[in-house]
PQR file with spaces between the fields and no chain letter, atoms N, CA, C, O and H, PARSE charges and radii, in Angstrom:
ATOM       1  N    UNK     1      81.637  113.824  120.753 -0.4000 1.5000
ATOM       2  CA   UNK     1      82.697  112.943  120.313 -0.0000 2.0000
ATOM       3  C    UNK     1      83.585  112.635  121.514  0.5500 1.7000
ATOM       4  O    UNK     1      83.933  113.527  122.288 -0.5500 1.4000
ATOM       5  N    UNK     2      83.944  111.373  121.658 -0.4000 1.5000
ATOM       6  CA   UNK     2      84.796  110.993  122.775 -0.0000 2.0000
ATOM       7  C    UNK     2      86.252  111.323  122.469  0.5500 1.7000
ATOM       8  O    UNK     2      86.621  111.620  121.333 -0.5500 1.4000
ATOM       9  H    UNK     2      83.661  110.648  121.030  0.4000 1.0000
ATOM      10  N    UNK     3      87.051  111.262  123.498 -0.4000 1.5000
ATOM      11  CA   UNK     3      88.478  111.533  123.367 -0.0000 2.0000
ATOM      12  C    UNK     3      89.146  110.533  122.435  0.5500 1.7000
ATOM      13  O    UNK     3      90.015  110.905  121.646 -0.5500 1.4000
ATOM      14  H    UNK     3      86.751  111.020  124.421  0.4000 1.0000
ATOM      15  N    UNK     4      88.746  109.264  122.521 -0.4000 1.5000
ATOM      16  CA   UNK     4      89.345  108.233  121.673 -0.0000 2.0000
ATOM      17  C    UNK     4      89.125  108.529  120.196  0.5500 1.7000
ATOM      18  O    UNK     4      90.058  108.472  119.396 -0.5500 1.4000
ATOM      19  H    UNK     4      88.040  108.963  123.162  0.4000 1.0000
ATOM      20  N    UNK     5      87.894  108.843  119.847 -0.4000 1.5000
ATOM      21  CA   UNK     5      87.581  109.130  118.439 -0.0000 2.0000
ATOM      22  C    UNK     5      88.224  110.426  117.974  0.5500 1.7000
ATOM      23  O    UNK     5      88.625  110.540  116.816 -0.5500 1.4000
ATOM      24  H    UNK     5      87.136  108.889  120.498  0.4000 1.0000
ATOM      25  N    UNK     6      88.323  111.393  118.858 -0.4000 1.5000
ATOM      26  CA   UNK     6      88.951  112.652  118.463 -0.0000 2.0000
ATOM      27  C    UNK     6      90.447  112.480  118.246  0.5500 1.7000
ATOM      28  O    UNK     6      91.018  113.136  117.375 -0.5500 1.4000
ATOM      29  H    UNK     6      87.997  111.301  119.799  0.4000 1.0000
ATOM      30  N    UNK     7      91.094  111.614  119.018 -0.4000 1.5000
ATOM      31  CA   UNK     7      92.521  111.334  118.802 -0.0000 2.0000
ATOM      32  C    UNK     7      92.715  110.660  117.449  0.5500 1.7000
ATOM      33  O    UNK     7      93.630  111.011  116.704 -0.5500 1.4000
ATOM      34  H    UNK     7      90.630  111.081  119.726  0.4000 1.0000
ATOM      35  N    UNK     8      91.858  109.693  117.129 -0.4000 1.5000
ATOM      36  CA   UNK     8      91.957  109.022  115.830 -0.0000 2.0000
ATOM      37  C    UNK     8      91.707  110.002  114.684  0.5500 1.7000
ATOM      38  O    UNK     8      92.398  109.955  113.666 -0.5500 1.4000
ATOM      39  H    UNK     8      91.115  109.407  117.735  0.4000 1.0000
ATOM      40  N    UNK     9      90.734  110.879  114.843 -0.4000 1.5000
ATOM      41  CA   UNK     9      90.446  111.874  113.809 -0.0000 2.0000
ATOM      42  C    UNK     9      91.613  112.842  113.648  0.5500 1.7000
ATOM      43  O    UNK     9      91.987  113.188  112.527 -0.5500 1.4000
ATOM      44  H    UNK     9      90.173  110.917  115.670  0.4000 1.0000
ATOM      45  N    UNK    10      92.185  113.276  114.760 -0.4000 1.5000
ATOM      46  CA   UNK    10      93.332  114.193  114.714 -0.0000 2.0000
ATOM      47  C    UNK    10      94.521  113.527  114.021  0.5500 1.7000
ATOM      48  O    UNK    10      95.182  114.151  113.191 -0.5500 1.4000
ATOM      49  H    UNK    10      91.881  112.995  115.671  0.4000 1.0000
ATOM      50  N    UNK    11      94.793  112.273  114.354 -0.4000 1.5000
ATOM      51  CA   UNK    11      95.905  111.556  113.728 -0.0000 2.0000
ATOM      52  C    UNK    11      95.664  111.398  112.226  0.5500 1.7000
ATOM      53  O    UNK    11      96.589  111.559  111.430 -0.5500 1.4000
ATOM      54  H    UNK    11      94.255  111.767  115.028  0.4000 1.0000
ATOM      55  N    UNK    12      94.439  111.088  111.840 -0.4000 1.5000
ATOM      56  CA   UNK    12      94.124  110.953  110.423 -0.0000 2.0000
ATOM      57  C    UNK    12      94.302  112.253  109.667  0.5500 1.7000
ATOM      58  O    UNK    12      94.837  112.269  108.558 -0.5500 1.4000
ATOM      59  H    UNK    12      93.687  110.957  112.486  0.4000 1.0000
ATOM      60  N    UNK    13      93.856  113.339  110.267 -0.4000 1.5000
ATOM      61  CA   UNK    13      94.025  114.652  109.642 -0.0000 2.0000
ATOM      62  C    UNK    13      95.503  114.994  109.501  0.5500 1.7000
ATOM      63  O    UNK    13      95.928  115.510  108.467 -0.5500 1.4000
ATOM      64  H    UNK    13      93.422  113.326  111.167  0.4000 1.0000
ATOM      65  N    UNK    14      96.281  114.710  110.529 -0.4000 1.5000
ATOM      66  CA   UNK    14      97.712  115.015  110.478 -0.0000 2.0000
ATOM      67  C    UNK    14      98.421  114.190  109.406  0.5500 1.7000
ATOM      68  O    UNK    14      99.297  114.708  108.714 -0.5500 1.4000
ATOM      69  H    UNK    14      95.937  114.291  111.369  0.4000 1.0000
ATOM      70  N    UNK    15      98.056  112.921  109.258 -0.4000 1.5000
ATOM      71  CA   UNK    15      98.668  112.089  108.219 -0.0000 2.0000
ATOM      72  C    UNK    15      98.303  112.609  106.838  0.5500 1.7000
ATOM      73  O    UNK    15      99.172  112.741  105.977 -0.5500 1.4000
ATOM      74  H    UNK    15      97.344  112.500  109.820  0.4000 1.0000
ATOM      75  N    UNK    16      97.022  112.906  106.617 -0.4000 1.5000
ATOM      76  CA   UNK    16      96.616  113.425  105.311 -0.0000 2.0000
ATOM      77  C    UNK    16      97.269  114.769  105.004  0.5500 1.7000
ATOM      78  O    UNK    16      97.694  115.013  103.875 -0.5500 1.4000
ATOM      79  H    UNK    16      96.316  112.798  107.317  0.4000 1.0000
ATOM      80  N    UNK    17      97.347  115.637  106.009 -0.4000 1.5000
ATOM      81  CA   UNK    17      97.991  116.932  105.823 -0.0000 2.0000
ATOM      82  C    UNK    17      99.474  116.771  105.494  0.5500 1.7000
ATOM      83  O    UNK    17      99.992  117.437  104.598 -0.5500 1.4000
ATOM      84  H    UNK    17      97.002  115.438  106.926  0.4000 1.0000
ATOM      85  N    UNK    18     100.147  115.893  106.217 -0.4000 1.5000
ATOM      86  CA   UNK    18     101.581  115.720  105.982 -0.0000 2.0000
ATOM      87  C    UNK    18     101.851  115.089  104.613  0.5500 1.7000
ATOM      88  O    UNK    18     102.845  115.422  103.968 -0.5500 1.4000
ATOM      89  H    UNK    18      99.726  115.352  106.946  0.4000 1.0000
ATOM      90  N    UNK    19     100.979  114.186  104.166 -0.4000 1.5000
ATOM      91  CA   UNK    19     101.151  113.606  102.825 -0.0000 2.0000
ATOM      92  C    UNK    19     100.941  114.685  101.760  0.5500 1.7000
ATOM      93  O    UNK    19     101.687  114.744  100.783 -0.5500 1.4000
ATOM      94  H    UNK    19     100.171  113.916  104.690  0.4000 1.0000
ATOM      95  N    UNK    20      99.938  115.530  101.944 -0.4000 1.5000
ATOM      96  CA   UNK    20      99.700  116.613  100.988 -0.0000 2.0000
ATOM      97  C    UNK    20     100.878  117.586  100.973  0.5500 1.7000
ATOM      98  O    UNK    20     101.316  118.019   99.907 -0.5500 1.4000
ATOM      99  H    UNK    20      99.332  115.482  102.737  0.4000 1.0000
ATOM     100  N    UNK    21     101.386  117.926  102.147 -0.4000 1.5000
ATOM     101  CA   UNK    21     102.540  118.839  102.205 -0.0000 2.0000
ATOM     102  C    UNK    21     103.773  118.205  101.576  0.5500 1.7000
ATOM     103  O    UNK    21     104.570  118.895  100.940 -0.5500 1.4000
ATOM     104  H    UNK    21     101.031  117.575  103.013  0.4000 1.0000
ATOM     105  N    UNK    22     103.934  116.901  101.749 -0.4000 1.5000
ATOM     106  CA   UNK    22     105.064  116.202  101.129 -0.0000 2.0000
ATOM     107  C    UNK    22     104.947  116.246   99.607  0.5500 1.7000
ATOM     108  O    UNK    22     105.941  116.446   98.908 -0.5500 1.4000
ATOM     109  H    UNK    22     103.287  116.341  102.266  0.4000 1.0000
ATOM     110  N    UNK    23     103.740  116.060   99.102 -0.4000 1.5000
ATOM     111  CA   UNK    23     103.540  116.034   97.652 -0.0000 2.0000
ATOM     112  C    UNK    23     103.662  117.415   97.026  0.5500 1.7000
ATOM     113  O    UNK    23     104.202  117.550   95.928 -0.5500 1.4000
ATOM     114  H    UNK    23     102.932  115.897   99.670  0.4000 1.0000
ATOM     115  N    UNK    24     103.168  118.440   97.707 -0.4000 1.5000
ATOM     116  CA   UNK    24     103.061  119.740   97.057 -0.0000 2.0000
ATOM     117  C    UNK    24     104.058  120.798   97.541  0.5500 1.7000
ATOM     118  O    UNK    24     104.263  121.801   96.857 -0.5500 1.4000
ATOM     119  H    UNK    24     102.729  118.330   98.599  0.4000 1.0000
ATOM     120  N    UNK    25     104.679  120.593   98.705 -0.4000 1.5000
ATOM     121  CA   UNK    25     105.567  121.630   99.225 -0.0000 2.0000
ATOM     122  C    UNK    25     107.018  121.151   99.250  0.5500 1.7000
ATOM     123  O    UNK    25     107.869  121.695   98.547 -0.5500 1.4000
ATOM     124  H    UNK    25     104.512  119.778   99.260  0.4000 1.0000
ATOM     125  N    UNK    26     107.292  120.140  100.057 -0.4000 1.5000
ATOM     126  CA   UNK    26     108.662  119.665  100.193 -0.0000 2.0000
ATOM     127  C    UNK    26     108.660  118.210  100.628  0.5500 1.7000
ATOM     128  O    UNK    26     107.810  117.787  101.411 -0.5500 1.4000
ATOM     129  H    UNK    26     106.600  119.699  100.629  0.4000 1.0000
ATOM     130  N    UNK    27     109.607  117.456  100.120 -0.4000 1.5000
ATOM     131  CA   UNK    27     109.697  116.042  100.504 -0.0000 2.0000
ATOM     132  C    UNK    27     110.110  115.873  101.975  0.5500 1.7000
ATOM     133  O    UNK    27     110.013  114.772  102.516 -0.5500 1.4000
ATOM     134  H    UNK    27     110.298  117.799   99.484  0.4000 1.0000
ATOM     135  N    UNK    28     110.555  116.924  102.607 -0.4000 1.5000
ATOM     136  CA   UNK    28     110.961  116.840  104.020 -0.0000 2.0000
ATOM     137  C    UNK    28     109.771  116.695  104.966  0.5500 1.7000
ATOM     138  O    UNK    28     109.946  116.312  106.123 -0.5500 1.4000
ATOM     139  H    UNK    28     110.633  117.819  102.167  0.4000 1.0000
ATOM     140  N    UNK    29     108.573  116.995  104.489 -0.4000 1.5000
ATOM     141  CA   UNK    29     107.393  116.833  105.334 -0.0000 2.0000
ATOM     142  C    UNK    29     107.064  115.369  105.596  0.5500 1.7000
ATOM     143  O    UNK    29     106.193  115.067  106.412 -0.5500 1.4000
ATOM     144  H    UNK    29     108.431  117.307  103.550  0.4000 1.0000
ATOM     145  N    UNK    30     107.748  114.462  104.917 -0.4000 1.5000
ATOM     146  CA   UNK    30     107.550  113.043  105.202 -0.0000 2.0000
ATOM     147  C    UNK    30     107.922  112.734  106.654  0.5500 1.7000
ATOM     148  O    UNK    30     107.426  111.767  107.232 -0.5500 1.4000
ATOM     149  H    UNK    30     108.456  114.707  104.254  0.4000 1.0000
ATOM     150  N    UNK    31     108.797  113.558  107.243 -0.4000 1.5000
ATOM     151  CA   UNK    31     109.173  113.356  108.642 -0.0000 2.0000
ATOM     152  C    UNK    31     107.993  113.591  109.581  0.5500 1.7000
ATOM     153  O    UNK    31     107.921  112.980  110.647 -0.5500 1.4000
ATOM     154  H    UNK    31     109.201  114.343  106.774  0.4000 1.0000
ATOM     155  N    UNK    32     107.079  114.459  109.200 -0.4000 1.5000
ATOM     156  CA   UNK    32     105.871  114.658  110.002 -0.0000 2.0000
ATOM     157  C    UNK    32     105.008  113.396  109.977  0.5500 1.7000
ATOM     158  O    UNK    32     104.449  113.002  111.001 -0.5500 1.4000
ATOM     159  H    UNK    32     107.138  114.955  108.333  0.4000 1.0000
ATOM     160  N    UNK    33     104.903  112.767  108.813 -0.4000 1.5000
ATOM     161  CA   UNK    33     104.165  111.513  108.706 -0.0000 2.0000
ATOM     162  C    UNK    33     104.797  110.436  109.582  0.5500 1.7000
ATOM     163  O    UNK    33     104.093  109.694  110.268 -0.5500 1.4000
ATOM     164  H    UNK    33     105.357  113.087  107.981  0.4000 1.0000
ATOM     165  N    UNK    34     106.111  110.355  109.556 -0.4000 1.5000
ATOM     166  CA   UNK    34     106.825  109.373  110.375 -0.0000 2.0000
ATOM     167  C    UNK    34     106.614  109.660  111.854  0.5500 1.7000
ATOM     168  O    UNK    34     106.412  108.732  112.638 -0.5500 1.4000
ATOM     169  H    UNK    34     106.682  110.957  108.999  0.4000 1.0000
ATOM     170  N    UNK    35     106.656  110.917  112.247 -0.4000 1.5000
ATOM     171  CA   UNK    35     106.448  111.301  113.642 -0.0000 2.0000
ATOM     172  C    UNK    35     105.050  110.910  114.124  0.5500 1.7000
ATOM     173  O    UNK    35     104.899  110.366  115.218 -0.5500 1.4000
ATOM     174  H    UNK    35     106.820  111.671  111.611  0.4000 1.0000
ATOM     175  N    UNK    36     104.040  111.183  113.316 -0.4000 1.5000
ATOM     176  CA   UNK    36     102.670  110.834  113.689 -0.0000 2.0000
ATOM     177  C    UNK    36     102.524  109.320  113.797  0.5500 1.7000
ATOM     178  O    UNK    36     101.916  108.820  114.744 -0.5500 1.4000
ATOM     179  H    UNK    36     104.162  111.625  112.428  0.4000 1.0000
ATOM     180  N    UNK    37     103.071  108.598  112.844 -0.4000 1.5000
ATOM     181  CA   UNK    37     103.012  107.137  112.886 -0.0000 2.0000
ATOM     182  C    UNK    37     103.722  106.564  114.099  0.5500 1.7000
ATOM     183  O    UNK    37     103.229  105.625  114.724 -0.5500 1.4000
ATOM     184  H    UNK    37     103.564  109.004  112.074  0.4000 1.0000
ATOM     185  N    UNK    38     104.876  107.121  114.437 -0.4000 1.5000
ATOM     186  CA   UNK    38     105.598  106.658  115.619 -0.0000 2.0000
ATOM     187  C    UNK    38     104.801  106.927  116.893  0.5500 1.7000
ATOM     188  O    UNK    38     104.756  106.080  117.785 -0.5500 1.4000
ATOM     189  H    UNK    38     105.277  107.884  113.929  0.4000 1.0000
ATOM     190  N    UNK    39     104.176  108.092  116.984 -0.4000 1.5000
ATOM     191  CA   UNK    39     103.358  108.399  118.161 -0.0000 2.0000
ATOM     192  C    UNK    39     102.178  107.448  118.284  0.5500 1.7000
ATOM     193  O    UNK    39     101.854  107.009  119.388 -0.5500 1.4000
ATOM     194  H    UNK    39     104.213  108.781  116.259  0.4000 1.0000
ATOM     195  N    UNK    40     101.531  107.122  117.169 -0.4000 1.5000
ATOM     196  CA   UNK    40     100.433  106.153  117.205 -0.0000 2.0000
ATOM     197  C    UNK    40     100.928  104.794  117.672  0.5500 1.7000
ATOM     198  O    UNK    40     100.273  104.131  118.477 -0.5500 1.4000
ATOM     199  H    UNK    40     101.795  107.479  116.273  0.4000 1.0000
ATOM     200  N    UNK    41     102.077  104.383  117.171 -0.4000 1.5000
ATOM     201  CA   UNK    41     102.639  103.087  117.534 -0.0000 2.0000
ATOM     202  C    UNK    41     103.009  103.013  119.015  0.5500 1.7000
ATOM     203  O    UNK    41     102.668  102.044  119.693 -0.5500 1.4000
ATOM     204  H    UNK    41     102.609  104.921  116.517  0.4000 1.0000
ATOM     205  N    UNK    42     103.702  104.030  119.515 -0.4000 1.5000
ATOM     206  CA   UNK    42     104.120  103.989  120.916 -0.0000 2.0000
ATOM     207  C    UNK    42     102.945  104.135  121.864  0.5500 1.7000
ATOM     208  O    UNK    42     102.974  103.573  122.958 -0.5500 1.4000
ATOM     209  H    UNK    42     103.979  104.818  118.964  0.4000 1.0000
ATOM     210  N    UNK    43     101.918  104.870  121.480 -0.4000 1.5000
ATOM     211  CA   UNK    43     100.758  105.020  122.364 -0.0000 2.0000
ATOM     212  C    UNK    43      99.965  103.723  122.473  0.5500 1.7000
ATOM     213  O    UNK    43      99.268  103.506  123.464 -0.5500 1.4000
ATOM     214  H    UNK    43     101.895  105.327  120.591  0.4000 1.0000
ATOM     215  N    UNK    44     100.063  102.865  121.468 -0.4000 1.5000
ATOM     216  CA   UNK    44      99.396  101.562  121.533 -0.0000 2.0000
ATOM     217  C    UNK    44      99.986  100.697  122.640  0.5500 1.7000
ATOM     218  O    UNK    44      99.280   99.880  123.232 -0.5500 1.4000
ATOM     219  H    UNK    44     100.629  103.042  120.663  0.4000 1.0000
ATOM     220  N    UNK    45     101.270  100.872  122.922 -0.4000 1.5000
ATOM     221  CA   UNK    45     101.930  100.049  123.933 -0.0000 2.0000
ATOM     222  C    UNK    45     102.035  100.731  125.290  0.5500 1.7000
ATOM     223  O    UNK    45     101.965  100.065  126.323 -0.5500 1.4000
ATOM     224  H    UNK    45     101.843  101.535  122.441  0.4000 1.0000
ATOM     225  N    UNK    46     102.201  102.046  125.302 -0.4000 1.5000
ATOM     226  CA   UNK    46     102.425  102.742  126.566 -0.0000 2.0000
ATOM     227  C    UNK    46     101.169  103.385  127.129  0.5500 1.7000
ATOM     228  O    UNK    46     101.071  103.596  128.338 -0.5500 1.4000
ATOM     229  H    UNK    46     102.258  102.587  124.463  0.4000 1.0000
ATOM     230  N    UNK    47     100.204  103.700  126.270 -0.4000 1.5000
ATOM     231  CA   UNK    47      99.007  104.399  126.712 -0.0000 2.0000
ATOM     232  C    UNK    47      99.204  105.901  126.844  0.5500 1.7000
ATOM     233  O    UNK    47      98.270  106.617  127.206 -0.5500 1.4000
ATOM     234  H    UNK    47     100.283  103.529  125.288  0.4000 1.0000
ATOM     235  N    UNK    48     100.406  106.390  126.554 -0.4000 1.5000
ATOM     236  CA   UNK    48     100.698  107.818  126.619 -0.0000 2.0000
ATOM     237  C    UNK    48     100.534  108.431  125.244  0.5500 1.7000
ATOM     238  O    UNK    48     101.160  107.989  124.280 -0.5500 1.4000
ATOM     239  H    UNK    48     101.165  105.809  126.259  0.4000 1.0000
ATOM     240  N    UNK    49      99.689  109.456  125.151 -0.4000 1.5000
ATOM     241  CA   UNK    49      99.455  110.123  123.877 -0.0000 2.0000
ATOM     242  C    UNK    49      99.410  111.630  124.110  0.5500 1.7000
ATOM     243  O    UNK    49      98.499  112.123  124.776 -0.5500 1.4000
ATOM     244  H    UNK    49      99.180  109.815  125.933  0.4000 1.0000
ATOM     245  N    UNK    50     100.381  112.369  123.571 -0.4000 1.5000
ATOM     246  CA   UNK    50     100.380  113.820  123.749 -0.0000 2.0000
ATOM     247  C    UNK    50      99.122  114.486  123.190  0.5500 1.7000
ATOM     248  O    UNK    50      98.626  115.453  123.768 -0.5500 1.4000
ATOM     249  H    UNK    50     101.121  111.969  123.031  0.4000 1.0000
ATOM     250  N    UNK    51      98.612  113.983  122.088 -0.4000 1.5000
ATOM     251  CA   UNK    51      97.394  114.560  121.505 -0.0000 2.0000
ATOM     252  C    UNK    51      96.201  114.358  122.436  0.5500 1.7000
ATOM     253  O    UNK    51      95.338  115.230  122.534 -0.5500 1.4000
ATOM     254  H    UNK    51      99.016  113.197  121.618  0.4000 1.0000
ATOM     255  N    UNK    52      96.146  113.219  123.116 -0.4000 1.5000
ATOM     256  CA   UNK    52      95.045  112.959  124.050 -0.0000 2.0000
ATOM     257  C    UNK    52      95.093  113.931  125.222  0.5500 1.7000
ATOM     258  O    UNK    52      94.055  114.404  125.685 -0.5500 1.4000
ATOM     259  H    UNK    52      96.847  112.510  123.036  0.4000 1.0000
ATOM     260  N    UNK    53      96.289  114.226  125.697 -0.4000 1.5000
ATOM     261  CA   UNK    53      96.418  115.191  126.796 -0.0000 2.0000
ATOM     262  C    UNK    53      95.932  116.571  126.359  0.5500 1.7000
ATOM     263  O    UNK    53      95.240  117.257  127.111 -0.5500 1.4000
ATOM     264  H    UNK    53      97.132  113.842  125.321  0.4000 1.0000
ATOM     265  N    UNK    54      96.294  116.973  125.144 -0.4000 1.5000
ATOM     266  CA   UNK    54      95.889  118.276  124.627 -0.0000 2.0000
ATOM     267  C    UNK    54      94.371  118.336  124.421  0.5500 1.7000
ATOM     268  O    UNK    54      93.725  119.314  124.798 -0.5500 1.4000
ATOM     269  H    UNK    54      96.856  116.416  124.533  0.4000 1.0000
ATOM     270  N    UNK    55      93.818  117.291  123.826 -0.4000 1.5000
ATOM     271  CA   UNK    55      92.384  117.281  123.551 -0.0000 2.0000
ATOM     272  C    UNK    55      91.562  117.177  124.831  0.5500 1.7000
ATOM     273  O    UNK    55      90.452  117.705  124.897 -0.5500 1.4000
ATOM     274  H    UNK    55      94.343  116.497  123.520  0.4000 1.0000
ATOM     275  N    UNK    56      92.095  116.502  125.847 -0.4000 1.5000
ATOM     276  CA   UNK    56      91.399  116.425  127.137 -0.0000 2.0000
ATOM     277  C    UNK    56      91.295  117.813  127.766  0.5500 1.7000
ATOM     278  O    UNK    56      90.273  118.157  128.359 -0.5500 1.4000
ATOM     279  H    UNK    56      92.996  116.073  125.793  0.4000 1.0000
ATOM     280  N    UNK    57      92.357  118.604  127.633 -0.4000 1.5000
ATOM     281  CA   UNK    57      92.332  119.968  128.165 -0.0000 2.0000
ATOM     282  C    UNK    57      91.351  120.852  127.408  0.5500 1.7000
ATOM     283  O    UNK    57      90.852  121.842  127.943 -0.5500 1.4000
ATOM     284  H    UNK    57      93.187  118.324  127.152  0.4000 1.0000
ATOM     285  N    UNK    58      91.077  120.483  126.143 -0.4000 1.5000
ATOM     286  CA   UNK    58      90.106  121.252  125.358 -0.0000 2.0000
ATOM     287  C    UNK    58      88.663  120.865  125.674  0.5500 1.7000
ATOM     288  O    UNK    58      87.727  121.484  125.167 -0.5500 1.4000
ATOM     289  H    UNK    58      91.482  119.679  125.708  0.4000 1.0000
ATOM     290  N    UNK    59      88.485  119.843  126.509 -0.4000 1.5000
ATOM     291  CA   UNK    59      87.144  119.522  126.972 -0.0000 2.0000
ATOM     292  C    UNK    59      86.486  118.295  126.383  0.5500 1.7000
ATOM     293  O    UNK    59      85.296  118.078  126.613 -0.5500 1.4000
ATOM     294  H    UNK    59      89.246  119.341  126.920  0.4000 1.0000
ATOM     295  N    UNK    60      87.215  117.480  125.630 -0.4000 1.5000
ATOM     296  CA   UNK    60      86.621  116.261  125.108 -0.0000 2.0000
ATOM     297  C    UNK    60      86.409  115.266  126.248  0.5500 1.7000
ATOM     298  O    UNK    60      87.257  115.125  127.129 -0.5500 1.4000
ATOM     299  H    UNK    60      88.181  117.656  125.444  0.4000 1.0000
ATOM     300  N    UNK    61      85.266  114.580  126.218 -0.4000 1.5000
ATOM     301  CA   UNK    61      84.967  113.647  127.299 -0.0000 2.0000
ATOM     302  C    UNK    61      85.774  112.367  127.118  0.5500 1.7000
ATOM     303  O    UNK    61      85.989  111.919  125.992 -0.5500 1.4000
ATOM     304  H    UNK    61      84.577  114.695  125.503  0.4000 1.0000
ATOM     305  N    UNK    62      86.218  111.784  128.220 -0.4000 1.5000
ATOM     306  CA   UNK    62      87.060  110.574  128.154 -0.0000 2.0000
ATOM     307  C    UNK    62      86.350  109.403  127.502  0.5500 1.7000
ATOM     308  O    UNK    62      85.130  109.266  127.587 -0.5500 1.4000
ATOM     309  H    UNK    62      86.044  112.149  129.135  0.4000 1.0000
ATOM     310  N    UNK    63      87.140  108.562  126.849 -0.4000 1.5000
ATOM     311  CA   UNK    63      86.643  107.350  126.242 -0.0000 2.0000
ATOM     312  C    UNK    63      87.229  106.147  126.949  0.5500 1.7000
ATOM     313  O    UNK    63      87.656  106.247  128.099 -0.5500 1.4000
ATOM     314  H    UNK    63      88.131  108.674  126.780  0.4000 1.0000
ATOM     315  N    UNK    64      87.253  105.022  126.279 -0.4000 1.5000
ATOM     316  CA   UNK    64      87.720  103.795  126.896 -0.0000 2.0000
ATOM     317  C    UNK    64      89.246  103.682  126.895  0.5500 1.7000
ATOM     318  O    UNK    64      89.816  103.121  127.831 -0.5500 1.4000
ATOM     319  H    UNK    64      86.906  104.940  125.345  0.4000 1.0000
ATOM     320  N    UNK    65      89.911  104.201  125.874 -0.4000 1.5000
ATOM     321  CA   UNK    65      91.353  103.987  125.739 -0.0000 2.0000
ATOM     322  C    UNK    65      92.182  105.029  126.483  0.5500 1.7000
ATOM     323  O    UNK    65      93.214  104.693  127.063 -0.5500 1.4000
ATOM     324  H    UNK    65      89.448  104.657  125.114  0.4000 1.0000
ATOM     325  N    UNK    66      91.753  106.266  126.475 -0.4000 1.5000
ATOM     326  CA   UNK    66      92.595  107.318  127.065 -0.0000 2.0000
ATOM     327  C    UNK    66      91.934  107.859  128.317  0.5500 1.7000
ATOM     328  O    UNK    66      92.479  108.752  128.966 -0.5500 1.4000
ATOM     329  H    UNK    66      90.914  106.539  126.004  0.4000 1.0000
């Protein structure tokens, strides 16, 4: 799996997890959803993605975007 696809998969997992936590634990977990969405939005314009840096260190091979 390339770094690009792993970043998308990680973001999707985080959104689903935060929605589940919001529904079943506390409504304050909606802030995690907002944080993930903001990071996706800013990385589209800046090219900087903290998750990509972390996943690159874990050994995922580079893709076209990151």
